[in-house]
C-alpha positions in Angstrom: -12.1 -11.9 11.2 -14.5 -12.7 8.3 -17.2 -12.4 10.8 -15.9 -9.0 12.2 -15.7 -7.4 8.9 -19.0 -9.1 7.5 -21.0 -7.3 10.6 -19.1 -4.1 10.0 -20.3 -4.3 6.7 -23.6 -4.6 7.4 -23.5 -2.2 10.2 -22.5 0.7 7.0 -24.6 -0.3 4.8 -27.3 1.7 2.8 -30.7 0.8 0.6 -29.6 0.2 -2.9 -31.3 1.6 -5.6 -32.8 -1.3 -8.3 -30.6 0.7 -11.4 -27.2 1.8 -12.5 -27.3 5.4 -13.4 -28.6 5.4 -16.7 -27.8 3.2 -19.8 -27.0 2.7 -23.2 -27.6 0.1 -26.1 -24.8 1.1 -28.5 -21.6 2.0 -28.0 -21.0 6.2 -28.6 -18.2 8.0 -29.2 -16.3 9.1 -26.4 -17.7 12.6 -24.8 -14.3 15.4 -26.3 -11.8 16.4 -24.0 -13.0 20.0 -24.8 -15.0 19.6 -22.1 -12.0 19.7 -19.5 -12.2 22.9 -20.1 -14.6 23.7 -17.9 -13.9 21.2 -14.7 -11.5 21.7 -11.9 -9.8 19.6 -9.2 -11.2 19.7 -5.3 -8.9 21.0 -2.8 -8.2 18.2 -1.1 -9.3 19.9 2.4 -12.7 19.7 0.4 -12.7 16.3 -0.9 -16.3 15.0 -1.1 -17.7 11.6 -2.6 -21.1 12.6 -4.2 -24.4 12.0 -5.1 -24.2 12.9 -8.9 -28.2 14.4 -9.5 -31.8 13.8 -7.5 -31.0 10.1 -6.9 -28.3 7.6 -4.8 -28.5 5.1 -8.1 -26.6 1.7 -6.9 -27.2 -1.8 -7.8 -26.5 -4.5 -5.8 -23.3 -6.1 -7.5 -25.0 -9.7 -8.5 -28.1 -7.8 -9.3 -26.8 -5.7 -12.2 -27.7 -7.1 -15.9 -26.8 -3.3 -17.7 -24.6 -3.2 -21.1 -21.5 -3.3 -19.1 -21.6 -7.1 -19.2 -17.9 -7.2 -18.7 -18.5 -5.9 -15.3 -19.7 -9.4 -13.6 -16.1 -10.8 -15.1 -13.7 -7.9 -13.3 -16.2 -7.3 -10.4 -14.3 -10.5 -8.4 -10.9 -8.2 -8.3 -12.8 -5.5 -6.4 -11.8 -5.8 -2.6 -12.8 -4.0 0.4 -9.7 -2.0 2.3 -10.2 -1.2 6.1 -14.2 -1.6 6.2 -13.5 1.9 4.7 -11.7 1.9 1.2 -11.9 0.1 -2.4 -9.1 -1.2 -4.2 -8.6 -3.7 -7.0 -6.2 -6.2 -7.6 -4.7 -5.7 -10.7 -2.4 -7.3 -13.4 1.3 -6.1 -13.4 4.8 -8.1 -15.0 5.4 -7.4 -11.6 3.2 -9.6 -10.2 -0.4 -9.3 -9.2 -1.0 -5.9 -7.0 -3.3 -3.9 -5.6 -4.3 -0.5 -6.9 -6.5 2.2 -4.5 -6.5 6.0 -3.8 -3.2 7.6 -2.1 -5.7 8.8 0.8 -6.5 5.2 1.9 -3.1 5.2 3.5 0.4 5.6 3.9 3.8 3.1 2.6 4.3 0.9 5.5 1.3 1.1 6.6 -0.9 -2.8 7.9 -3.9 -2.8 5.8 -7.1 -5.6 6.3 -8.1 -7.3 3.0 -11.5 -8.6 2.4 -12.6 -9.6 -1.2 -15.9 -10.1 -2.6 -17.8 -8.9 0.4 -21.2 -8.8 -1.2 -24.3 -10.7 -1.0 -24.5 -13.8 -2.9 -20.4 -14.2 -3.2 -19.6 -16.0 -6.2 -16.1 -15.6 -5.7 -13.2 -16.2 -3.5 -14.1 -14.6 0.1 -10.5 -14.2 1.2 -9.6 -12.1 3.6 -6.1 -11.1 4.5 -3.6 -8.4 5.6 -1.2 -6.3 2.9 1.4 -3.9 3.1 1.4 -0.1 1.6 4.7 -0.8 -0.8 3.9 2.5 -2.2 1.9 5.8 -2.0 1.3 9.3 -3.7 -1.2 12.6 -3.4 -0.2 14.0 -7.0 -1.5 10.9 -8.8 -3.6 10.2 -5.2 -2.9 6.1 -5.7 -1.9 3.5 -3.4 -0.3 0.1 -4.3 -0.9 -2.6 -1.5 1.2 -5.9 -1.6 -1.4 -9.0 0.1 -0.2 -11.2 1.9 -1.5 -14.1 0.5 -3.6 -13.9 -3.2 -7.8 -14.5 -4.0 -8.2 -17.9 -6.4 -9.3 -14.9 -9.1 -8.2 -13.1 -12.5 -6.2 -9.9 -11.8 -8.0 -6.7 -13.7 -5.6 -5.1 -16.5 -4.9 -1.7 -17.2 -5.8 0.5 -20.3 -5.9 4.0 -21.7 -8.5 3.1 -24.2 -11.9 5.4 -23.6 -15.5 4.0 -23.8 -18.4 6.1 -23.6 -19.7 5.2 -20.0 -17.3 3.9 -17.6 -19.0 1.8 -14.3 -17.1 2.1 -10.6 -17.8 -1.7 -8.8 -17.0 0.1 -4.8 -18.0 -0.3 -1.1 -20.3 2.7 -0.2 -20.2 3.7 3.4 -18.3 -0.1 3.8 -20.9 -1.5 2.8 -21.6 -5.1 0.0 -20.9 -4.2 -3.1 -22.5 -2.3 -5.2 -21.8 -0.6 -9.4 -22.9 2.4 -10.5 -22.1 3.9 -14.0 -22.3 7.3 -15.6 -21.0 8.7 -19.1 -17.7 9.5 -19.3 -17.5 13.7 -19.4 -13.5 13.7 -20.6 -9.5 13.2 -19.7 -7.3 15.6 -19.4 -3.8 16.4 -17.1 -3.8 12.6 -16.0 -7.3 13.6 -14.3 -10.9 11.5 -15.4 -13.9 12.9 -15.1 -17.8 11.2 -15.3 -20.8 12.3 -14.9 -24.3 10.4 -13.4 -21.9 8.5 -11.5 -22.5 7.9 -7.7 -20.1 7.3 -5.0 -19.7 7.6 -2.1 -17.3 6.9 1.3 -16.2 4.1 0.9 -15.8 4.1 -2.8 -12.0 5.9 -2.1 -10.1 3.9 -4.5 -12.7 2.2 -6.6 -11.2 1.7 -10.2 -12.5 3.5 -13.2 -13.7 0.3 -15.2 -14.4 0.2 -19.5 -17.2 -1.2 -21.5 -14.6 -3.9 -22.0 -13.5 -4.3 -18.5 -10.5 -2.9 -18.4 -9.1 -0.3 -15.5 -8.7 3.3 -16.8 -9.0 5.6 -13.3 -9.1 5.1 -9.6 -11.7 7.2 -8.2 -10.5 9.8 -5.4 -13.2 12.5 -5.3 -16.4 13.8 -5.6 -17.2 17.5 -6.7 -21.1 16.0 -8.1 -24.7 18.0 -7.1 -28.0 17.1 -7.2 -29.6 19.6 -9.4 -26.8 17.0 -11.2 -24.0 19.1 -12.0 -20.5 18.5 -11.7 -18.5 15.6 -11.9 -16.6 13.1 -9.8 -13.7 12.3 -10.7 -10.0 10.1 -10.7 -6.8 9.6 -12.1 -5.8 7.5 -15.0 -4.3 4.8 -14.7 -1.4 6.2 -17.3 -0.8 9.0 -14.6 -0.3 6.6 -12.0 2.1 4.4 -14.1 4.3 6.7 -14.7 4.6 7.6 -10.8 4.8 4.4 -9.7 8.3 2.4 -9.8 6.8 -0.9 -9.4 4.1 -0.2 -12.9 6.5 -0.6 -16.0 5.0 0.8 -19.3 4.3 -2.5 -20.2 1.8 -2.9 -17.8 -0.4 -0.6 -19.8 -1.8 -0.6 -23.5 -4.7 0.8 -25.6 -6.2 -3.1 -25.6 
């Protein structure tokens, strides 16, 4: 099973950039949420996964040396789902669970899960299956109960914003990579980020803060090559509110 998955990932992989989108040497105040007035939701029938700006900027996860140092502590929790979506093993009082996008499956579906599909894997490369136990379109999320848990630390949820965010994803179903960019705003249960590239295969990836906590789940793209628009997803807070498995105590400002 692992061999099949790696062959799929290799066939689908893309040339990854040498550096993630931009960097900042010191923390800044998060962008004011007034920017949300100019942002919108893409019609789901037109859902895309978008490149922001003139170049596609990804960094293979084990080559990342940006200023979001917590990434290397959290990337092991990222999982490739059916070779076509990304998820994150998150911490919850009811037990660790995989969080992904709702459009990645339906309740009752059995899915293939592969952890640490990456060059020079440095974590548990468990390949197992799991069942989708919750799914919704609004917010766009799903929870997957894995048949077996990897020997990794699950990622905690948060409501605390940071000026920059990062998404560790499997672009086009390929090896794990990272992109980072500016947090544009949070409003109406949605989280927007600019100059942060995402592609097909990145759906369901966690949006991580500087501190390494999951503040949202990536679901949609609305960026353009000229740098306008933004990619976005749903906040962890909106997902917890909608979920019967996740509880208020599973999320906090950290």
